Backbone bond lengths (Angstrom), bond angles and torsions (degrees), N, CA, C in turn:
res aa  C-N    CA-C-N  psi(-1)  N-CA   C-N-CA  omega(-1)  CA-C   N-CA-C  phi
1 X - - - 1.471 - - 1.519 109.01 -
2 X 1.296 118.16 129.74 1.454 122.97 -179.20 1.516 110.14 -92.15
3 X 1.314 115.56 132.68 1.456 120.08 -179.05 1.515 110.48 -89.74
4 X 1.314 115.91 144.33 1.458 122.73 173.23 1.519 108.05 -103.73
5 X 1.316 116.93 125.64 1.463 120.84 -179.79 1.521 108.22 -106.44
6 X 1.330 115.27 118.97 1.458 120.40 -178.25 1.519 109.61 -123.22
7 X 1.310 119.10 131.14 1.466 121.12 179.92 1.517 111.68 -70.45
8 X 1.336 115.63 137.75 1.461 120.92 174.61 1.522 111.18 -97.34
9 X 1.338 115.56 -27.46 1.453 118.77 -176.23 1.523 109.37 -142.09
10 X 1.314 118.49 145.30 1.463 121.03 178.38 1.519 110.80 -73.02
11 X 1.317 115.57 161.96 1.460 120.21 176.11 1.524 109.50 -60.06
12 X 1.323 115.67 137.99 1.456 120.22 -179.11 1.529 110.12 -92.83
13 X 1.308 115.42 162.20 1.453 120.53 178.18 1.514 110.71 -74.11
14 X 1.326 115.81 173.82 1.462 121.01 -179.54 1.524 109.54 -67.06
15 X 1.307 116.73 126.87 1.469 121.96 -178.20 1.516 112.18 -119.13
16 X 1.332 116.33 -3.03 1.450 118.96 -174.60 1.513 112.87 86.68
17 X 1.337 116.24 -8.34 1.464 120.85 178.06 1.525 109.00 -91.17
18 X 1.327 117.29 152.95 1.463 118.72 175.72 1.528 110.19 -66.31
19 X 1.341 117.89 144.86 1.465 120.30 -178.70 1.530 111.06 -73.74
20 X 1.341 115.29 148.21 1.467 120.49 177.08 1.524 108.54 -148.46
21 X 1.321 115.51 125.83 1.461 120.68 173.25 1.519 108.28 -100.04
22 X 1.331 116.67 124.36 1.465 122.07 177.03 1.516 108.51 -102.12
23 X 1.339 116.50 121.77 1.457 122.10 174.54 1.526 107.77 -97.21
24 X 1.317 115.05 111.52 1.450 122.39 -174.00 1.529 109.21 -94.57
25 X 1.329 116.27 117.85 1.461 120.99 -177.79 1.531 110.87 -71.21
26 X 1.318 115.59 138.45 1.466 121.41 174.18 1.525 108.21 -139.44
27 X 1.331 116.60 127.06 1.466 127.14 6.19 1.532 112.36 -79.02
28 X 1.322 114.10 162.65 1.468 123.19 177.90 1.527 106.62 -154.34
29 X 1.328 116.00 168.99 1.454 120.58 171.72 1.516 114.72 69.38
30 X 1.327 115.26 -152.36 1.462 122.38 -170.81 1.527 113.59 -48.82
31 X 1.334 114.73 133.33 1.459 121.71 170.26 1.529 108.24 -100.66
32 X 1.328 116.32 174.82 1.468 120.44 -177.24 1.519 111.99 -63.59
33 X 1.334 117.38 -35.76 1.461 120.27 -179.92 1.511 112.62 -67.04
34 X 1.342 116.39 -37.68 1.473 120.76 178.33 1.526 110.36 -70.56
35 X 1.334 116.92 -43.59 1.468 120.24 177.28 1.524 109.72 -56.94
36 X 1.323 116.37 -44.91 1.469 121.10 -180.00 1.519 111.08 -62.26
37 X 1.337 117.58 -44.21 1.464 121.06 -177.46 1.526 111.48 -63.41
38 X 1.324 116.87 -44.08 1.465 120.25 178.59 1.523 110.07 -65.68
39 X 1.330 116.25 -41.76 1.466 119.94 177.49 1.528 111.49 -61.09
40 X 1.327 117.25 -35.55 1.469 121.00 178.40 1.526 109.88 -59.72
41 X 1.343 116.93 -47.54 1.469 120.20 -179.07 1.525 110.69 -64.56
42 X 1.317 117.01 -45.26 1.467 119.81 -177.49 1.527 111.58 -67.93
43 X 1.327 117.20 -37.58 1.463 120.91 178.09 1.524 110.56 -67.95
44 X 1.327 116.56 -39.80 1.467 120.12 178.23 1.532 110.80 -64.81
45 X 1.322 117.17 -39.25 1.461 120.57 177.00 1.526 110.85 -63.07
46 X 1.333 115.95 -38.61 1.467 119.95 179.46 1.530 111.41 -68.41
47 X 1.319 117.34 -37.45 1.463 121.41 -176.40 1.524 113.01 -80.49
48 X 1.340 115.87 -44.31 1.465 120.74 -173.25 1.526 112.96 -99.53
49 X 1.341 116.69 -20.99 1.455 120.40 -172.55 1.510 110.44 79.66
50 X 1.336 117.55 157.65 1.461 119.92 178.43 1.525 110.96 -73.78
51 X 1.345 117.57 153.64 1.466 124.82 -0.48 1.529 111.93 -86.28
52 X 1.316 114.44 153.51 1.450 122.79 168.03 1.525 106.10 -118.06
53 X 1.318 117.58 130.38 1.457 121.14 -177.26 1.527 110.33 -92.90
54 X 1.331 115.45 141.85 1.463 121.33 179.88 1.527 107.76 -128.82
55 X 1.327 114.97 121.76 1.476 118.74 179.17 1.531 108.76 -80.90
56 X 1.322 115.48 117.02 1.466 124.80 -175.70 1.530 109.91 67.90
57 X 1.337 116.41 173.40 1.460 120.48 177.98 1.523 108.76 -64.15
58 X 1.327 116.76 130.47 1.461 120.28 -177.92 1.522 110.48 -59.33
59 X 1.331 116.83 -39.30 1.463 124.47 168.82 1.523 106.31 -142.00
60 X 1.324 116.98 161.28 1.460 120.05 -176.82 1.520 111.64 -84.72
61 X 1.324 115.35 75.03 1.448 120.95 173.75 1.525 108.21 -154.14
62 X 1.333 116.03 118.54 1.461 121.10 -174.54 1.524 111.54 -65.24
63 X 1.326 117.46 -35.53 1.464 120.66 179.91 1.523 110.17 -62.55
64 X 1.327 116.26 -45.34 1.462 120.64 179.18 1.522 110.68 -63.64
65 X 1.330 116.82 -44.84 1.458 121.20 -178.70 1.528 110.92 -61.53
66 X 1.328 116.70 -45.62 1.462 119.92 -179.47 1.524 110.91 -64.43
67 X 1.318 117.14 -36.68 1.471 121.21 178.01 1.519 110.76 -62.84
68 X 1.327 116.77 -42.53 1.467 120.61 179.78 1.527 111.26 -70.98
69 X 1.319 116.80 -32.61 1.474 119.79 175.55 1.525 110.73 -59.61
70 X 1.323 115.65 -42.85 1.469 119.83 -179.03 1.525 111.53 -64.09
71 X 1.316 117.69 -24.27 1.465 121.91 179.57 1.527 112.74 -87.82
72 X 1.341 116.63 -8.15 1.461 118.97 176.29 1.510 115.60 119.99
73 X 1.338 118.15 4.31 1.461 120.60 176.41 1.524 109.75 -79.74
74 X 1.317 115.72 138.47 1.472 121.58 177.96 1.522 107.36 -116.31
75 X 1.321 116.45 119.08 1.457 121.12 -177.30 1.524 110.31 -95.02
76 X 1.317 115.61 130.86 1.465 121.38 -178.89 1.527 108.68 -127.93
77 X 1.316 115.30 158.37 1.468 119.10 177.99 1.526 110.83 -85.45
78 X 1.336 116.23 -40.47 1.465 119.45 -177.21 1.526 110.15 -136.06
79 X 1.322 116.17 163.51 1.461 121.35 -175.95 1.521 113.33 -65.43
80 X 1.338 117.49 -25.19 1.463 118.10 -178.28 1.528 112.45 -68.12
81 X 1.339 116.89 -8.86 1.462 121.06 175.10 1.530 112.02 -86.77
82 X 1.333 116.79 -6.67 1.466 121.48 -178.15 1.527 109.19 -93.12
83 X 1.334 118.35 123.08 1.466 120.21 179.36 1.522 112.08 -74.47
84 X 1.317 116.38 160.40 1.474 121.78 176.76 1.523 109.18 -83.45
85 X 1.322 115.76 66.97 1.462 121.13 -174.31 1.522 112.74 -109.58
86 X 1.329 117.03 -4.74 1.458 120.51 -177.22 1.512 113.33 90.67
87 X 1.342 116.89 -7.42 1.466 119.69 178.76 1.533 109.58 -70.31
88 X 1.325 117.54 143.26 1.464 119.79 -177.94 1.524 112.77 -72.84
89 X 1.331 114.86 156.20 1.463 122.21 175.93 1.529 107.86 -118.57
90 X 1.321 116.11 130.22 1.461 121.53 -178.71 1.522 109.39 -108.02
91 X 1.323 116.60 133.63 1.461 122.03 175.09 1.525 108.48 -90.53
92 X 1.317 117.42 138.40 1.464 122.15 -172.08 1.524 112.90 -68.18
93 X 1.330 114.98 169.48 1.462 121.67 -178.02 1.517 112.68 -63.95
94 X 1.338 117.29 -17.47 1.461 120.51 -175.56 1.526 113.01 -79.59
95 X 1.335 117.01 -13.47 1.459 120.27 -179.00 1.518 112.00 89.15
96 X 1.335 116.08 161.30 1.460 121.55 -177.94 1.517 110.00 -135.26
97 X 1.335 114.53 158.79 1.464 120.16 174.20 1.525 109.57 -66.54
98 X 1.326 116.81 157.45 1.461 121.05 -177.82 1.523 112.79 -61.74
99 X 1.324 117.21 -25.47 1.468 120.11 -178.99 1.522 112.00 -66.85
100 X 1.346 117.11 -25.09 1.472 119.71 -175.70 1.528 111.50 -69.37
101 X 1.338 120.67 -55.33 1.467 118.85 176.69 1.526 112.62 -64.11
102 X 1.339 116.90 -29.54 1.467 119.55 177.56 1.522 110.39 -64.33
103 X 1.321 116.95 -43.23 1.473 121.05 177.93 1.525 110.80 -65.80
104 X 1.333 116.26 -38.21 1.466 120.00 178.57 1.525 110.30 -64.20
105 X 1.323 116.74 -42.61 1.469 120.81 179.12 1.524 111.07 -63.18
106 X 1.325 116.87 -38.06 1.471 119.95 -178.86 1.526 111.63 -65.75
107 X 1.334 117.11 -23.34 1.464 121.85 177.76 1.526 112.10 -95.51
108 X 1.319 116.61 -4.74 1.455 119.81 -178.88 1.512 113.62 75.14
109 X 1.317 117.63 23.53 1.463 120.74 -179.66 1.526 110.96 -76.66
110 X 1.317 115.85 145.40 1.457 121.34 172.38 1.518 108.16 -82.16
111 X 1.331 117.20 121.60 1.456 120.26 -176.33 1.525 111.33 -120.06
112 X 1.322 114.40 149.64 1.465 122.29 175.86 1.528 107.03 -132.26
113 X 1.314 116.47 126.96 1.459 121.21 -174.97 1.529 110.44 -97.36
114 X 1.342 116.27 112.19 1.466 121.17 178.57 1.524 111.83 -99.44
115 X 1.328 117.59 16.40 1.461 120.87 179.12 1.528 110.84 -55.11
116 X 1.314 117.19 132.12 1.461 120.93 177.15 1.527 109.50 -57.80
117 X 1.321 118.49 132.90 1.469 120.37 179.52 1.526 113.84 -56.25
118 X 1.335 117.45 -27.70 1.460 119.20 178.82 1.525 111.68 -74.83
119 X 1.334 116.92 -27.70 1.463 120.57 172.26 1.526 109.73 -72.73
120 X 1.332 115.94 -41.75 1.471 120.10 176.61 1.525 110.63 -57.99
121 X 1.324 116.89 -37.26 1.467 121.58 176.95 1.525 110.61 -56.85
122 X 1.326 117.10 -44.42 1.466 121.02 179.36 1.527 110.22 -64.88
123 X 1.337 116.92 -40.67 1.467 120.63 177.08 1.526 110.65 -57.26
124 X 1.322 115.87 -46.51 1.468 120.10 -177.92 1.528 111.22 -65.25
125 X 1.322 116.22 -39.81 1.466 120.03 177.32 1.527 110.86 -59.77
126 X 1.337 115.75 -46.35 1.461 119.67 -179.47 1.527 110.78 -61.48
127 X 1.329 116.70 -41.10 1.470 120.41 179.46 1.528 111.59 -64.12
128 X 1.321 116.48 -41.77 1.470 120.17 -179.91 1.527 110.69 -63.77
129 X 1.325 116.23 -44.17 1.470 119.32 178.33 1.532 110.69 -60.11
130 X 1.324 115.01 -42.49 1.467 118.92 -179.33 1.528 110.85 -63.16
131 X 1.325 116.83 -42.99 1.464 120.59 179.72 1.523 111.73 -63.53
132 X 1.319 115.81 -27.15 1.466 120.32 178.66 1.525 112.74 -89.83
133 X 1.315 115.14 10.34 1.451 120.74 173.35 1.513 116.11 83.65
134 X 1.324 117.35 11.17 1.467 120.29 -179.34 1.526 111.26 -90.57
135 X 1.328 115.55 143.14 1.462 119.86 169.60 1.524 107.45 -81.79
136 X 1.340 116.52 133.68 1.463 121.42 -173.55 1.521 111.16 -99.65
137 X 1.324 115.90 132.64 1.462 122.70 172.90 1.525 107.74 -106.54
138 X 1.335 116.23 121.84 1.463 121.83 -179.50 1.520 109.33 -103.76
139 X 1.313 116.98 116.78 1.459 122.05 176.15 1.525 107.80 -85.05
140 X 1.324 116.44 117.80 1.459 119.26 -176.33 1.517 111.68 -178.18
141 X 1.341 115.30 -172.36 1.456 122.34 -177.50 1.528 110.42 -107.80
142 X 1.303 115.97 126.23 1.458 121.51 -178.63 1.525 111.46 -57.33
143 X 1.322 116.07 135.76 1.459 121.37 175.88 1.510 115.10 87.29
144 X 1.329 118.33 -14.76 1.461 118.99 178.38 1.526 108.55 -67.18
145 X 1.342 118.23 138.34 1.468 120.46 -177.15 1.525 113.81 -54.60
146 X 1.330 116.89 -36.58 1.464 118.95 179.22 1.527 110.96 -64.51
147 X 1.324 116.41 -41.08 1.466 120.99 179.28 1.524 110.47 -66.05
148 X 1.329 116.51 -43.12 1.469 120.84 177.62 1.526 110.03 -58.65
149 X 1.330 115.97 -43.51 1.462 120.27 -179.68 1.508 112.83 -66.43
150 X 1.327 117.47 -42.04 1.464 120.67 -179.17 1.519 111.12 -67.59
151 X 1.324 117.06 -44.03 1.464 119.53 178.77 1.522 110.82 -64.02
152 X 1.333 116.03 -28.30 1.458 120.77 -179.95 1.510 114.72 -78.47
153 X 1.329 117.02 2.38 1.465 120.02 176.28 1.527 111.67 -82.64
154 X 1.339 116.09 -19.32 1.465 120.68 -173.84 1.522 111.04 -120.63
155 X 1.349 117.46 158.22 1.456 120.68 177.20 1.532 110.99 -60.77
156 X 1.294 115.94 148.28 1.465 121.03 179.64 1.526 110.00 -57.18
157 X 1.328 115.44 135.58 1.450 120.51 179.20 1.513 114.64 93.97
158 X 1.337 116.83 -8.68 1.466 119.62 -177.81 1.528 112.23 -103.23
159 X 1.334 117.51 0.60 1.459 122.04 177.51 1.523 108.50 -141.75
160 X 1.325 116.33 136.38 1.464 122.17 -176.74 1.519 109.47 -124.27
161 X 1.338 116.05 133.55 1.461 120.90 179.04 1.526 109.68 -83.73
162 X 1.330 115.64 134.12 1.459 122.44 176.01 1.526 107.89 -121.29
163 X 1.335 116.01 117.70 1.461 120.08 -176.73 1.526 113.69 -104.10
164 X 1.341 117.16 -27.29 1.467 118.69 -175.77 1.523 110.66 -154.10
165 X 1.325 115.19 177.12 1.457 121.50 -176.86 1.523 112.50 -65.49
166 X 1.338 116.78 -34.35 1.462 119.56 179.92 1.527 111.80 -61.47
167 X 1.332 116.37 -37.76 1.459 119.67 -179.83 1.526 111.38 -66.70
168 X 1.319 116.53 -31.34 1.467 119.11 178.73 1.520 110.43 -64.30
169 X 1.322 116.24 -41.65 1.460 119.88 -179.92 1.524 111.65 -62.64
170 X 1.336 116.18 -28.94 1.467 120.06 -177.37 1.525 113.12 -87.35
171 X 1.338 118.05 -6.83 1.456 120.89 -177.29 1.529 111.63 -70.01
172 X 1.330 114.80 130.45 1.477 120.53 176.55 1.526 108.89 -135.40
173 X 1.334 118.02 70.77 1.469 120.76 -177.91 1.527 111.55 -68.10
174 X 1.339 115.62 154.69 1.466 120.60 179.98 1.517 111.27 -61.25
175 X 1.333 116.40 -40.57 1.457 120.41 -179.97 1.531 108.89 -128.85
176 X 1.332 117.62 91.93 1.466 120.60 -176.53 1.519 113.81 -66.23
177 X 1.321 117.98 -11.28 1.460 121.02 178.73 1.527 112.84 -95.64
178 X 1.341 116.33 4.33 1.467 119.81 -178.09 1.529 109.78 -131.90
179 X 1.348 113.97 60.41 1.456 120.91 -177.60 1.523 110.33 -121.32
180 X 1.332 116.07 159.14 1.462 122.38 173.30 1.517 108.20 -141.11
181 X 1.340 116.36 154.81 1.456 119.68 176.86 1.528 111.09 -127.74
182 X 1.330 114.79 145.06 1.460 123.51 171.90 1.526 106.39 -135.41
183 X 1.327 117.66 168.12 1.461 119.19 -178.86 1.513 112.08 -134.83
184 X 1.324 114.21 156.19 1.459 121.45 166.34 1.526 107.50 -60.56
185 X 1.327 118.10 146.97 1.468 120.64 -172.23 1.524 114.09 -81.89
186 X 1.340 117.88 -13.12 1.468 120.13 -171.44 1.520 113.12 -112.81
187 X 1.318 117.90 27.06 1.455 121.69 -176.70 1.525 112.17 -82.87
188 X 1.332 115.34 168.24 1.447 120.98 170.23 1.526 108.80 -67.98
189 X 1.319 116.06 127.75 1.468 120.69 -179.75 1.525 110.41 -58.93
190 X 1.336 117.12 -44.70 1.467 121.00 -176.33 1.525 112.02 -69.63
191 X 1.341 116.94 -45.05 1.459 119.98 179.31 1.520 110.97 -61.36
192 X 1.316 116.42 -42.81 1.460 120.62 -178.92 1.524 110.87 -65.08
193 X 1.323 116.29 -37.96 1.468 119.46 178.61 1.525 110.86 -59.17
194 X 1.331 116.71 -42.28 1.468 120.10 179.90 1.533 111.09 -64.81
195 X 1.326 116.16 -40.85 1.464 119.76 -179.28 1.524 110.48 -67.09
196 X 1.328 116.91 -43.80 1.465 120.48 179.90 1.531 110.47 -64.25
197 X 1.324 116.81 -40.20 1.470 119.74 177.50 1.523 111.23 -60.76
198 X 1.346 115.73 -40.14 1.466 119.72 178.63 1.530 111.10 -66.99
199 X 1.333 116.76 -38.60 1.465 120.17 177.34 1.530 110.77 -62.26
200 X 1.321 116.44 -44.68 1.460 120.55 -179.24 1.527 111.66 -65.97
201 X 1.332 116.03 -33.68 1.462 119.66 179.73 1.521 111.09 -69.45
202 X 1.342 116.26 -41.62 1.465 119.72 -179.01 1.519 111.90 -77.87
203 X 1.364 115.49 -35.26 1.475 120.01 -178.23 1.532 108.62 -124.96
204 X 1.331 117.81 82.05 1.475 121.48 -173.23 1.522 114.36 -57.66
205 X 1.328 117.46 -25.00 1.466 120.29 -177.42 1.526 113.60 -95.54
206 X 1.322 117.21 10.13 1.465 120.54 -178.01 1.533 109.80 -65.56
207 X 1.322 116.09 144.54 1.468 122.45 -178.54 1.524 109.89 -102.55
208 X 1.325 116.95 134.67 1.458 121.63 178.94 1.510 111.99 -114.77
209 X 1.316 117.66 178.05 1.468 121.26 179.00 1.524 111.31 -70.24
210 X 1.336 116.08 154.04 1.458 120.12 177.22 1.528 110.77 -66.25
211 X 1.330 115.86 -32.04 1.461 121.57 178.27 1.519 108.09 -134.00
212 X 1.331 116.29 143.79 1.462 122.37 -176.84 1.530 111.24 -48.07
213 X 1.349 116.59 135.40 1.462 120.80 179.98 1.525 112.88 -78.57
214 X 1.335 117.77 -26.42 1.464 119.67 179.11 1.526 107.75 -63.90
215 X 1.312 116.80 127.53 1.461 119.75 -169.14 1.523 111.46 -70.01
216 X 1.318 114.86 156.60 1.464 121.84 -177.41 1.521 111.35 -57.10
217 X 1.339 116.88 -38.54 1.465 120.65 -176.28 1.525 110.89 -68.19
218 X 1.330 117.22 -40.69 1.460 121.17 176.83 1.521 109.92 -60.24
219 X 1.326 116.37 -47.84 1.463 121.69 -179.59 1.522 110.83 -61.93
220 X 1.312 117.59 -47.52 1.471 121.45 -177.10 1.521 112.23 -63.53
221 X 1.327 117.38 -41.40 1.460 120.35 -178.74 1.523 111.10 -69.48
222 X 1.320 116.59 -36.95 1.460 119.04 177.11 1.527 111.36 -67.82
223 X 1.328 117.25 -37.66 1.464 120.68 178.41 1.530 110.83 -63.99
224 X 1.327 116.92 -40.68 1.466 120.26 178.93 1.530 110.62 -63.65
225 X 1.323 116.79 -40.25 1.472 120.41 178.11 1.529 110.50 -65.27
226 X 1.327 117.21 -39.17 1.469 119.94 177.35 1.524 111.67 -60.35
227 X 1.321 117.20 -33.23 1.457 121.46 179.05 1.529 111.62 -73.63
228 X 1.326 116.58 -39.24 1.469 121.13 -171.89 1.533 112.21 -87.36
229 X 1.322 117.85 -41.38 1.466 121.38 -171.31 1.524 114.21 -53.46
230 X 1.346 120.24 -40.50 1.464 118.65 179.32 1.529 114.37 -69.85
231 X 1.330 117.25 -11.98 1.462 121.79 -175.04 1.518 113.39 -96.03
232 X 1.334 117.93 -7.68 1.466 121.07 -170.19 1.532 111.81 -121.88
233 X 1.341 114.15 163.75 1.464 120.50 177.33 1.523 111.53 -85.14
234 X 1.324 116.15 -22.86 1.465 121.05 -178.64 1.521 108.45 -157.40
235 X 1.329 115.57 157.44 1.467 119.60 179.06 1.526 109.51 -141.36
236 X 1.320 114.84 135.64 1.465 121.87 177.23 1.518 109.28 -111.95
237 X 1.319 116.11 132.14 1.458 122.77 170.24 1.519 107.31 -104.00
238 X 1.310 117.70 121.17 1.460 121.35 177.10 1.527 107.80 -86.37
239 X 1.320 116.21 120.65 1.457 119.97 -179.23 1.521 111.35 170.61
240 X 1.322 115.57 172.14 1.457 121.93 179.92 1.519 110.94 -87.45
241 X 1.318 116.13 151.41 1.462 120.67 -177.88 1.514 112.57 -65.22
242 X 1.342 118.17 -24.24 1.469 120.76 179.36 1.525 112.53 -91.48
243 X 1.326 117.13 8.69 1.458 121.71 178.22 1.527 109.19 -89.23
244 X 1.320 117.21 114.38 1.460 121.49 -178.13 1.522 111.26 -61.22
245 X 1.337 117.34 -47.48 1.470 118.27 -176.03 1.522 111.38 -66.82
246 X 1.340 118.18 -30.58 1.467 120.83 176.79 1.526 111.09 -69.20
247 X 1.326 116.86 -42.94 1.466 120.62 177.18 1.525 111.04 -61.38
248 X 1.327 116.24 -38.46 1.470 119.37 179.62 1.529 111.06 -66.18
249 X 1.332 117.68 -35.70 1.465 120.34 177.29 1.526 110.73 -62.25
250 X 1.331 116.14 -42.00 1.470 119.69 177.15 1.526 110.60 -62.05
251 X 1.321 117.00 -43.04 1.461 120.82 -179.92 1.526 111.72 -64.36
252 X 1.342 116.38 -39.22 1.459 120.39 178.77 1.533 110.06 -61.22
253 X 1.336 116.76 -44.39 1.465 120.50 179.43 1.522 111.15 -61.37
254 X 1.324 116.91 -42.17 1.455 120.80 177.92 1.524 111.18 -63.58
255 X 1.329 115.95 -40.96 1.462 120.63 -175.38 1.525 112.04 -65.40
256 X 1.333 116.96 -34.03 1.465 119.06 -179.59 1.526 112.19 -88.38
257 X 1.335 116.60 6.34 1.454 120.12 168.91 1.505 117.73 100.70
258 X 1.319 118.51 12.49 1.464 119.48 176.88 1.532 108.83 -67.27
259 X 1.341 118.62 123.85 1.468 120.47 -172.22 1.524 115.46 -68.38
260 X 1.337 116.94 -29.78 1.469 120.56 -179.39 1.518 108.15 -129.89
261 X 1.313 118.15 118.99 1.467 122.02 176.48 1.517 108.97 -130.80
262 X 1.310 115.37 136.68 1.461 120.04 -179.52 1.524 110.02 -138.82
263 X 1.333 116.02 142.55 1.456 122.84 171.86 1.519 107.08 -106.56
264 X 1.337 117.30 117.69 1.460 121.13 -179.10 1.519 109.90 -133.87
265 X 1.306 116.46 148.52 1.457 121.18 177.71 1.520 111.58 -92.52
266 X 1.332 116.32 -44.24 1.463 121.70 -176.96 1.529 109.72 -130.99
267 X 1.321 115.96 162.30 1.465 121.41 -179.61 1.519 111.77 -59.41
268 X 1.326 116.54 -31.32 1.465 120.11 -178.90 1.529 112.96 -64.45
269 X 1.328 117.07 -14.99 1.460 120.65 179.98 1.527 113.14 -91.52
270 X 1.327 118.30 -2.85 1.468 120.91 -176.63 1.527 110.22 -66.05
271 X 1.313 115.87 130.86 1.463 123.27 176.41 1.523 107.68 -88.20
272 X 1.306 117.43 85.89 1.461 121.73 -170.47 1.523 113.84 -58.55
273 X 1.335 120.31 -41.00 1.472 118.91 179.07 1.532 113.16 -58.04
274 X 1.337 116.87 -30.38 1.464 120.06 -179.44 1.520 112.20 -66.33
275 X 1.334 117.03 -23.60 1.460 121.00 -175.93 1.533 112.88 -101.64
276 X 1.315 116.49 6.52 1.461 120.53 -178.65 1.532 110.53 -62.89
277 X 1.316 115.78 129.61 1.457 120.72 176.16 1.517 115.47 87.96
278 X 1.334 118.96 -0.66 1.468 119.79 -179.46 1.528 110.41 -74.57
279 X 1.338 115.81 151.30 1.457 121.00 176.91 1.529 112.22 -115.04
280 X 1.352 116.41 -23.85 1.462 121.08 178.40 1.523 109.16 -132.95
281 X 1.340 115.65 131.62 1.463 121.96 -179.17 1.524 109.66 -123.35
282 X 1.316 117.75 128.52 1.454 121.89 171.65 1.515 109.46 -89.59
283 X 1.329 116.68 144.78 1.462 120.58 -177.87 1.519 109.39 -141.72
284 X 1.331 115.76 127.01 1.456 121.26 175.41 1.520 108.43 -140.92
285 X 1.331 116.14 -179.97 1.460 120.82 179.66 1.509 109.27 -145.93
286 X 1.325 115.97 141.70 1.451 121.28 176.26 1.521 111.22 -65.26
287 X 1.323 115.76 165.80 1.463 121.11 -172.87 1.522 113.76 -67.75
288 X 1.338 117.75 -10.97 1.463 119.94 178.06 1.527 112.16 -111.01
289 X 1.333 117.51 12.23 1.464 121.28 -178.64 1.523 110.87 -101.02
290 X 1.332 118.65 125.84 1.468 121.36 -179.07 1.525 112.20 -73.36
291 X 1.326 116.36 153.47 1.455 122.29 -176.92 1.521 112.01 -63.46
292 X 1.336 117.78 -26.89 1.461 120.15 -179.67 1.526 111.27 -60.28
293 X 1.335 117.49 -30.17 1.463 120.09 178.96 1.524 111.10 -75.56
294 X 1.325 117.39 -32.04 1.462 120.88 174.16 1.529 109.18 -63.84
295 X 1.319 116.02 -45.56 1.460 120.60 179.09 1.527 111.13 -62.09
296 X 1.319 116.26 -36.24 1.468 120.60 178.43 1.530 110.53 -63.23
297 X 1.328 116.78 -41.16 1.464 120.75 178.66 1.525 110.58 -64.84
298 X 1.331 116.62 -44.11 1.469 120.31 178.86 1.522 110.60 -60.13
299 X 1.322 117.31 -43.28 1.464 121.39 -179.79 1.525 111.17 -63.85
300 X 1.317 117.10 -36.42 1.466 120.55 179.24 1.527 110.69 -65.69
301 X 1.333 116.81 -40.09 1.461 119.40 177.44 1.527 110.73 -71.72
302 X 1.340 116.78 -34.82 1.461 120.36 179.80 1.527 111.83 -65.17
303 X 1.307 116.79 -23.93 1.466 120.48 177.88 1.529 111.28 -74.29
304 X 1.330 116.29 -17.98 1.467 120.83 -176.26 1.522 113.17 -116.20
305 X 1.324 116.88 -19.08 1.458 121.78 -176.14 1.526 110.17 -130.73
306 X 1.321 115.37 159.22 1.466 121.89 170.58 1.533 105.58 -86.34
307 X 1.339 116.45 98.72 1.462 122.41 -164.73 1.528 112.51 -96.59
308 X 1.338 114.82 136.41 1.462 123.01 165.79 1.527 106.27 -120.14
309 X 1.329 116.37 133.30 1.466 120.91 -178.33 1.517 109.89 -112.66
310 X 1.324 116.51 124.75 1.458 123.07 173.72 1.519 108.79 -119.32
311 X 1.329 116.52 146.02 1.461 121.44 177.76 1.528 109.60 -103.03
312 X 1.314 115.92 130.71 1.460 122.33 174.29 1.528 107.03 -105.18
313 X 1.321 116.18 108.29 1.464 121.43 -174.03 1.525 110.28 -106.82
314 X 1.325 116.53 126.62 1.464 121.51 -179.92 1.525 112.47 -106.29
315 X 1.327 117.50 -28.35 1.465 121.09 -179.76 1.524 108.43 -162.08
316 X 1.312 116.53 153.23 1.469 121.37 176.83 1.526 108.51 -102.49
317 X 1.328 116.57 127.07 1.465 121.31 179.47 1.524 109.96 -98.22
318 X 1.336 115.90 136.80 1.460 120.15 177.11 1.533 111.72 -136.90
319 X 1.329 116.43 20.75 1.460 121.31 -179.09 1.526 110.86 -70.78
320 X 1.332 116.40 136.17 1.465 122.41 176.05 1.523 108.20 -137.52
321 X 1.328 117.04 133.26 1.459 121.83 176.87 1.528 109.18 -109.82
322 X 1.330 119.01 132.43 1.465 120.88 178.83 1.521 111.68 -70.12
323 X 1.310 115.91 156.59 1.464 121.35 175.25 1.531 110.15 -67.01
324 X 1.337 117.68 158.73 1.469 119.61 171.73 1.528 110.30 -54.32
325 X 1.316 115.89 148.37 1.461 121.04 -172.33 1.534 112.72 -53.43
326 X 1.340 116.42 -41.05 1.470 119.30 -174.81 1.537 113.12 -68.75
327 X 1.349 117.16 -13.03 1.462 119.76 -179.80 1.517 112.89 -104.63
328 X 1.325 117.97 -5.80 1.457 119.95 178.10 1.522 109.41 -69.95
329 X 1.287 117.10 149.67 1.463 122.64 -169.98 1.527 112.34 -52.91
330 X 1.331 116.74 -46.75 1.462 118.60 -175.46 1.536 111.96 -66.81
331 X 1.359 115.34 -35.86 1.457 118.81 179.62 1.520 111.30 -72.27
332 X 1.356 115.39 -40.37 1.455 119.90 -179.16 1.529 111.30 -63.87
333 X 1.322 115.58 -37.11 1.466 119.07 -178.64 1.523 111.23 -73.42
């Protein structure tokens, strides 16, 4: 894929500051699933009034979560923290195990599902494989909410998590000719390819998804980093440490040889000595990081450097996901 580099700002005059060119990755930041999830919380607050309860972080970004808290969202870890007050409960974009909505229904809670449609796609794939008698192998990271939710779609013992190549070698399924694989949506494209290739080599008859499970936004952001990272002295990923797709962006930059890579949420976290002497900086943002934080990082560098910002664009995204039916205007009215 060929990148298009377009200037965002003209060269500045001499300021006495060292020069710095920032290559801004595009696409970056919010994906359609994150936009939808945040809109779900804000729309629910508008319709029901505060408080609105949200099980787990709606998306993995502390800035976004704190912003929604100020508007009246209350984040809880489990449903037993939600009072029987009639206030709605929202399930996060990462998806939940089937037991969670079942428990909510047993209590008569009003629930709204903000699960990303691309995560729901993986859930449906896993269910179909199970109904067809296949044992499902889930490629993903243990403990991640999305993985917990996907594994919770099937009965215990009918889905196995695969995190690395070593685990594949240790797999001894009852019927190696009746297997299927699905993946977490926010994985490294390259790492997942190696794992899937190993699965196919060991289990030639394994069944995969009709279309790649890794979401379009994860793929696009990693591709943009692959284009920019070899061109710069350092690269910053704006995002939270618990964001899987943000961590993968940092790993991608390291893998293609960028000498300095950092994952930061806010400008106050920048390790300034690490960036001393750089002339080109790459900048991107995870799919749950708002653009205001990218701008904050640019402003922090502009205070110390004579900055020129160029955008490196690899693809244009136009994906939009509709709100859950109960929050759409006609249904709400």
